[in-house]
N, C-alpha and C positions, 0 to 999 in steps of 0.2 A: 108463424107462431102457432097456428091452429094444428099443425102436425105434431106439436109437442104437448099441447094442453088439451085434454079431453074430459068429458064428463064420465061418470061411472059406466062401466060396461054393463050391457043388459044381460049378458050370459051370467050364469051362476059362478060366483067366485068361491074359492076355498077359503073360508073364514079363518081357519087356523093358520094358514100361510100368511095372511095379512096381519094377524095379531102377533104371531111370532116374529115377523119382520119388524113390526112396530115395537115389540119388546126389545129387540136388538138395538134399534135406533134410539129408543128412549134411554137405554143404558148409556149409549154413546154420546148423545147430545142433550142429556139432562142429568140423569142420576149420578154418573161417575164424576163429572167435573164439579157438580154441586156438592156431592158427598165429600170428595177429597178436599175441596176448599174449606169446608167446615171441620172435617175430622182431623186435619193436620194440626189443629189447635188442641186436640185431645189425644195426641199420639202417645202420651205417657200412660194412657189407660190401655191395658193389654188387649181388650176387645177391639178398640179402634185401631190399635197398632196392627193387629191381625188383619182386619178388614182393609186397611190401607194397602197392605201387601197384596191382598187379593185383587184390588182395583188399580194395580200398577203392573206393568209388564215385568216378567222375570228377566233378570239381566242376561242370562245365557241358558244353562240347562234347567229344566223344570217347566212347570205349567201352572199359571194362576188363572183365576176366573176371568180376568181382563184379557187374557190371551185368546179367549174363545170368540171375542166379538168379531174380528175380521174373518176367521173361517166360517162363522155362522152367516155372515153377510154373503159370502160366496155360495155357501150351501143353499141359502134361500133363493138366490138367483137361479141356481140349477133346478131347485124344486118346482119353480114356476114354469120351466121350459116345456115339459111334456104337455101342459095345458095350452100354452101360447103357440107352440109349434104344431099342434095336432093337425090343423087344416093344411099345413104345408108338406107334411112328411110323405103323403101318398100322391101328391100332385106331380105332374110331369114338368110343369113350368115353375121353377123355383126362383125366378128372377126377383120377385117381390120380397121374398124372405132374405135373399142375398143382399138386397139393398138395405133392408132393415138391420141386418147383422152388421154391415159395413158402417152404416150411420151410427148405430149404437156404439160400436167399437171406437170410432173417431171421437164422438162426443164425450164418452167416458174418459178417454185418454186425455183430451184437452181439459176437461174438468179436473182430472187428477193433477195436471200441471198447474191449474189455477189454485187448487187447494194446497198442494205441497211442493209443486215444482217451481214455485217462484215466478210463474209466467207474468203475473201482474207487476213484478218489479221492473220490467222493461229493461233489464240489464243482462246481457248475454253471459256475463260471468256468474250470475246468480241462478240462472235457469237450470233446472234438473229435469231430465227426460222421463225416467221410469222410477217412481218412488212412492206411489200412493195406492191405497186400497181400491179406489175407483179404477185404476189402471190394471190392478190384479184381477178385478172383476171383468174388465174388458177382455183380457187375455183368456181367463177361464171360460167366459161366455163364448168366445170365438171357438175355442177348442171343443167345448161341449156342443155347440151348434153344428159343427162339421160332423161330429160323431152321430148326433141324433138324425141328421138329414140323410146320411149316406150309409149308415151301418145298422144291422139288426141289433136287437137288444143283447144277444149273445156276444156279438163282436164289440159292442160298446163296453161290456164288462171286460173282455179280453184286452182291448186297447188301453182301458183305464188301468188295469193291472200292469201292463207293459210300461206305461208311463211311470207308475210308481216304482216298479222294479228298476227301470233305467235310472231314475233319479237316485234311488238307493245305491245302485252299483257305482255310479259316478262319484258319489260322495264317499263311499266306502273304500274304493280302490284307487282313487286319484287324489287322495288327501286324507285329512283326519277331521275330527269334529271340534277343533279349536277355532277361536275367532279368526286367527291369521292363516290357519292351515287348511280350512275347508275349501273344497273345489268350487263351490258356488260363489264364494268371495272372490276367488281368482278370476272367474269368468266375468263377474260384474265389473271388476277393476279393469279388465282387458277390453271389454266391450263398451262400457259406458264412459270410462275415463273421467274427464273433468266434469261431465254432466251427471255424474253419480251424486246422489245425496250424501252429505257429510264432507264433501270437498271444501277446502278453504284455501284462501290466497294469503301469502306472506307479503311483506312490504316490498320485496324485490319483484313482485308480480308473478312468482311461481306458484302453482297449485299443488296441493298435497291431499292425500287421503286421511281423513280423521280416524283415529283409533277408537273413537267413541260411537261411530256409526257402523253397525254390523248387519243390517237388514240386506237381504239379497233378493234379486228380482228376475234376472235374465234366465238363468238355468232353472230357477225356482218356478218359472212359469209352467213347467211340466206338472208340478203338484198343485198349482192353482187350478189347472185343468182337472186334476183328480178330485179335489175338494168340490168343485162345481159339479162334476159328474156324480159324486155321491149324492148331491142334492137332486140331480136328475133321477137317479135310481129311487130315491125316496118319493119323488113326484110320480114316477111310474107306478109305484106300489099304491099310492093314494088314488091315482086315476083309474087304474085297471081293476082294482079289487072292489067288488060290490059290497062285501061284508066289512063295514067300517071297524068293527071290533077286531076282526082278524087282521085288518090292515094295521091297526094300532099295535097289536101283538107282534106282527112281523117287523115293524119299524123299531120297536123296543128290542127285539131279539137281535136284529142286525146291529143296533147300537151297542149292545152288550158284547157281541162277537168282535166288533171293531175295537172296542176298549181293551178287551183281552189281547187281541193281536198287537195293538200298539204298546201295551205294557210288556208283552213278551219280547217284542222287537227292541224295546228300549234298553235291554241288557246288552245289545250289540250297537244299536244306533240310538244315542241319547235323544230325548224329547227336547228339541230346541226350536222354538217358534220363529226366531229371527231368520233362520235359514230353512225353515219349514221342512225339517227332516221327515223321512218316511214314517217314523214312529209317531211324530207329532201329527202328521196327516191322518193316520189311523186313529189316534187318540182323540183328536178334535172332531174327526168325522163321527166317531162313536157318540160323543157328547151331543153333536148336532142331531143325529138320528134319535137319541133318547129324548131331546127336547121336542123334536118334531112329533115323535110318537105320543108324548105327554099332551102337547097342545092339540094334536089331532083327536086324541081320545076325549079330552075335556070339551073341546069346542065343537068338533064335527060329529062325534059319536054321541056324547052325553048332552050336547047343546047347552053347556054351562058357560056361555060367553058373557053373561051378565057380570059387569065389573071389569071386563077385559076389552070390550069394544072400543073404548077410548084410545087403545093402543093403535087402532087403525088410523088415527090422526097422523101418527108417524109412519105407519107401515104402508099407507097408500100414497105417500109422497116421500118415499125414503131417500131418493137422490137429492131432492130439494132440501130435506131435513139435514142430510149430511153436509151438503155443499154450503148452505147458509150457516150451519153450526160451526163449520171449520173456517169459513172465510170472513163472514161479516161479524164485526165486533159491535154488539148492541150495548156494551157497557158505557159507551159515551152518552147514549140516551139516558141510561139509568143514572149515571153520574151527574148529568145535568139536572135531574129531578130529585136526587137523594143526597146531594153533597153535604147538606146540613146535618145528616146523621153521623158523619164521620167522627165528630168530636164526642159523641155519646157512645159509639160502639167500638171505637179504637181499632184494634187489629182485625176485628171481624168485618170491617167495612169492605175489604176485598172479596170476602166470601159472599157478602150480601150483593155486591155487584155481579158476581158470577151467577148467583141465583136469579137476579133480575134479567141478566143477559139471556139465559136459556128459557126463562118464563116468557120473555118477549118473543123468542123464536116459537115457543109452543102456541102462543096466541095467534101468530101469523099462520101457522100450520092448521090450527083449529078453524080459523076464518076460511082458509082455502077448503077445508073439509066440509064445512057447513055450506059453502057456496058450490060444492061439488066440482071443484077445480083440482084436477090431478095431473101433474106433469109427467108425461111418459117420454121415454127416449127410445 
């Protein structure tokens, strides 16, 4: 247990990284579910209708605010790696870091199966192997770790570009960009088969692929690695550059360049988050760089962290926040205490339970933060 739970590190931490990670997790396990629960009652109001669309995934082509949460999660993992890997890069004996990488990969993959892979169903028909953000992080982390440990920065950039170009080429020349015709979909169906998410069983015991599930994972792992490496490059800028103002400007400039590249490529390769197209990778990477540059400028350069430090409650226990938020239903506790309100609030009762659910999660995370208990993998 002690290998997973630690007190805060004594070395200096990059505050903007913890706060931006916390912002991403706060959106995921508090703001979005609570906002949607209440705002759906006001969907006839144009403003709330617009915001509801922004806090739901786009059905296929296009990009909404909510589509940034997963890429930002991977990006943040990469951004921390130049700091956490620093002492291992130049050492001759890398056995310790290899063990850390393997352990983290396995734990994240298992947690992904707990969160979304139906592992706790204890039913082989229900278990899904590769289907969750935590597993995408595990794969992106593994790819980025190997590049950081064994290649120079120049070759890291070259291999990252090759991964992106390879994925672009496979999707462009071996299929199309429709839900049924894209090559990533074909690979997932061939490799994962019945353990792919979205599979369902009919009464005759036969399994089938659902037409409603279109997320891809196996071949898409290439660009999970690219997104994580974009975070690595951002981390390298913040770590190696002594002038924090110039670091901020460079992060923002790279972000703008990636946005432009993603927009230009979208004329040939549509921005589709579900299959993580190359244009989506560039577009989301640009937004991640812009957010990192903004938070780095405000927090680490201007030292304007007042009013933002509470986000560390989420950011410094991000895996716990995500796992508890996705797996544990605290509504039963809330319902036990608040059931008498239902006759007074009517249809809003479900939204109130949602608010209570994620408030309880926040209180748990806040208690852990105050006790200086941070779960590391």
